[in-house]
N, C-alpha and C positions, 0 to 999 in steps of 0.2 A: 691524716691521723696518724698518728704517733705509735712505734712500734711497742710492741708492748708484750710480755713474757710474767710468768708468774712467779714472780718473788717467792711466796712463801711453799710453795709446791717443786721449787727449784732443784732439781738434784744430778746428780756426777753423770748420769746416763743423759742428760737432757741438752740439746742444744740452744743457741741464741743466737737468732738472726740479724745481723745489721742492715734493718728497714726504715726506710726514710718514707715522708710523707707522698713524695713522687713517686715511690713503687707499689705504695697500695691504689693509686690515682690510676696508674698505668692496668695494674691486676683489674682493678675495676671496669677500668673501658675495655680492655680486650675483653672480657666475659660480656660485656653488653654489646660490643661489635659481634662475638659469637652468637647472641642469640639473635641481635638485627637481623642477619646472612643466613639465618636458620630461618626464621618465620618469613622474613619479607623476600627474600632470595630463593632457597632450595625449597620449601613447603609455600611458594605464594598461590599457589592452587591449591585445593581439599582436594585428595586424594587418596586412594587406598594405595599402603605402604604393603610391596611386596617384600617375599624373606629376602631375599638377593638387595635388597636396599637397606633393607632394617640392618644387614649384615655388616654392609659395607659403612654404615655410617655407625654403626657401632664401632666398630674399628680406628673410623677416622677419630671418636667420640677419647676412646681411651688410648690412641695415640698419643692425642694434646694434652692429654693427665699423667701419661708417661712422661715425656718430653718435658713437661713443666719441671721433673725430677732436677733439669739442669741449670734452671734458672733458681732453686734452693739451693742446691750445692755454692753456686754462683753467691749466692749472697751470706752466705754462714762465714765465721770468724774463719782465719786460716787456721789450716787443718781440722777443720769440724766438717770439710765440704763431704766427705761420706757418712758420716752421724749425722747429716743434716738431711741427707736424701734419702738415708736409709728411714730417719722416722716419716719422712711425706712422703716414703712408700707405704709403712706401714699403716697409714693415717689412710689413704688410699683405698688401698687393699680392703681393710676393714668399713670404710665406708661403703666402699662398691658391692662388699659383700651384703653385707648387711639391710643396700637399699633394693636386691631382690624379692625379700618380702613386700615389696612396697608393690613393683611390680605385678606379683601375684594377686595382691587385695584391688589393684586398680580394674585386672582380668575382671573379677567378682564383681567391681561395682559396673564399669562399662557393660556387662550382658545382663545385671539386673535392669536397668535401664535404658537397655536397647539401644545405644549408641550407637548410630552405622559408623563403619572403618573410617571410612575418608573423613569423619567431624573429631577425632578422637584426638590426632595431633595437635589440634588448636585447644582443646581442654587441658593438655597435657603441658603442653606450653607455657601457659599460663598455672597449673600446678605446680609445674617445675619451678618456675620463677618467683613465686611465693615458700617452696621449700626451703630454697636457696635463703630467700629473706629471715624466713622462720629460725633455720638452722643460725643465721649471724649474729638475730637475738639469742637464742640460748647459748653460744659460743662466748657472746662478752657479758652473759651474765653469770656464766660457768667462771669466766675470768673472775668479775667481782669477787662470787662468793671465794675461791680459793686463795682469792688474794688475803679476801676477809678470817676467814678462819679456812684454817690447815685439816681440818676435822670433815669437812667437806668431801676429802677425797675418801675415806669410809662410808658417807653417804652414796658416793658414784660407784663405790666398791659393792655395796649392798645391793644399788638397784641392777648393777651389772649380773651379778650372781641369781637375784629371783629371774631375771629377765632370760638366761641362763636355764636355771631351773624349769622355768614353764617351756620355752623350745623343747629343751630335751626331754621334758616327759608329756609333754601337752599337745608337742606337734607343731606345725604353722601355724603363725596367725591366721585369726579366722574374722569374718567381718561382715554381718547380717544387717545392710539397708533397712530392712523392714524395721529393725530392733532401737537404731539412731534416733537418739533423743537430737542432734543436730541436725538431722533430715526433717525431723518432725518441726525444728524450731524454725528451720527457713523457710518451709512449705506454710505454715501460721504466718511468720512477719514479712515476708518477700510476696507481695502478688505476683502471680505467678499464672502460665501458662502450660498445658499437655501438648503443647504443638512445638514443633522442633524450626527453629530462621535457621536454616543451614547452620556454620557455627558458631551464629549471633550467640551470645550468652543473656541478650533483652532484646527484646523485640517490639512493637508499638500494633497494639490492637483497640481499634475504636477508639483511636486517639489517645489510649492509657498503654504507657511501658511498664511489661511486663517480665520478666525471668521465663528464659526456657528452661527447659530440663537442660539443657547442659550446664547451668550456673548452679543447677543443685548438685549436678555430678561435679562440679569442681570444688564447692564446696564439703561433699564427702571427702573427697581426694584432699585436698587442704587437713583437716582434722584426724584423718586417718596417720597424715604423717607427724601432727604432731606426738602420735607413742611411739614412732620410730627415729622418730627427734631424739626424744628422751633418752633411748639406750644409746643411740649410736654416738653420739656428743661425747656423755661420761665415759665411753670406750677408745676412743680417741685421746683423750686426756692421758689414759694410761699410757699410750705412746710418744707423745710428742706435748710439751706445755711450750710452744713458741704459736702464739696466735695467728700468725703470718701463716704457716705450716696449717695450722687448721682451718681455716678459714679455704685456703686454697684447695685443699684435698680435699673438702667437705663440698667444693662448690664445684671443682671438675669431675668428682664422681657422680655429682647430680645430674651436672648434662648431658650426659649420657644414658641418661635413663629413660626417655623415651626410644632412643631407638631400640634399647633393650628392651623395651618393655614391646616394640611389635617383633622381636626375634625372640624371645620365650617365654612371652606372658601367658603363653597355652600349654608348657612346657612344664608345668608344675611337679605332673606325677613323675618325673622324670628324673626330677632331684631329689626323689624320695629321704636319702639319708642327708643333705644340705642341711637342713637347722640342727641335725647335731652335730656339724662340725660348728655353724656359730656360735651353738650351745659353748662348746668348748673355747673357743675362742674367747667369748664375750665373762665366759668361767676365770682361763686365764688374763685376762686383763683387769678383771675386777678384784682375783685374788692382789695382782702384783699393786693395786691403787693401795689396797688394806696395808699393805707389807711396805709400802712407800709411806705412808704417815706411821706405823709403826717404830719400822726403823729410825724416822725423825725424832718422834717423840719420847722412844722407850728403848731404842736402842736393840728392836727384838727383829729381826733376829741379830741384825749385826747395828753397829752406827753404818759402815759404809755399805751398807746394802744396797744394789742395784744390780737390777737384767738387761745385761749388753742390748740392746737394740737389734744387733744381728740375730740375737737368739731370738729375741721377740718376732722378727720378720720371719726367720726361720719357722716358727712355729706355726704364724699366721698363712703362711704360705703353704707350710707342709697341708696342714688341716684341710685347707680348701681344696687340694689337688687330690687328694687323700679321697674327701668326702664323695667329692663331685666324679673319681674314675668309680669308685663303688656304686654311687649313684646310675651312674651311665651304663656301668656293668650288669647288674641287677636287672634294669630298665631293656636291656639288650635280649637278655636272659627270659623275661615276661615274653618279651614279644615273639620270642623265638618256638618256646613254648605254646603261648596262643596259635601258633600258623600251624604249628605241627598238630594239634588237634582240631585242626578245619578240615 
């Protein structure tokens, strides 16, 4: 697979990696190896994942994601290692933070279908695998659009501003399986049973192959992920335009979502202000995309306009730190108040 960059959208504040076909092969092979080790070794036997286990696994996945920064810096052109690392970290943090909504939605879906905790991991394994494949398709489709039509930058910017508005004024993403057209379609088209058969997605009953409830859960997980992908991929293009950086950042952010789910899946109320922070980040990136287009097309606000990656990274990290800290502080105060009233 050749190295690709967005010729039409390339600006002075973006880098281009020296990527060869074998780099892509090595990356994909490494990701597949991690997935196989996770499902065939670490989680070979279905079990309920403890908070401690989830915390350890989350730390491992996040460490792997951050460690890949060194690979990105190594692949950069001479003198661009720091900028490349900054773009990767910005893309990784955006995808990771936006994916928190995935985790909360998964909790709703699993609760609705009453999926036993010990079977949830296998569903999420296939869910994350499908999400990575889906995002890869979105990434390369976005590349094609940006290369063909630079005005796509404005379209992506408007999408992000609209999403920021929804997050800021309408709160967190909600999902109601009872109203899901996808779920009704699956139940109508795919022969199904209401009985679980361990962690299997399909089972046999009276010689007939039937989908278990876990298959419907998986379809719901994938369907809701499409919505999140529409938001997150344009946001990442606002930070970097190198496809290798985008794909690797998205992939490593997604790999750790299963462990993150078991760590914070039931803690949505403790992050009460996080959606405001995400809204601010999306609005910032949306405006950046639009100004990148206007600077190139109309020299507005200036012909050489660009926002340094260091500033972008600082805004992303600062916003996340402040909103998470304020959320935890407010949660602690509420808990203390409730305890004093009892």
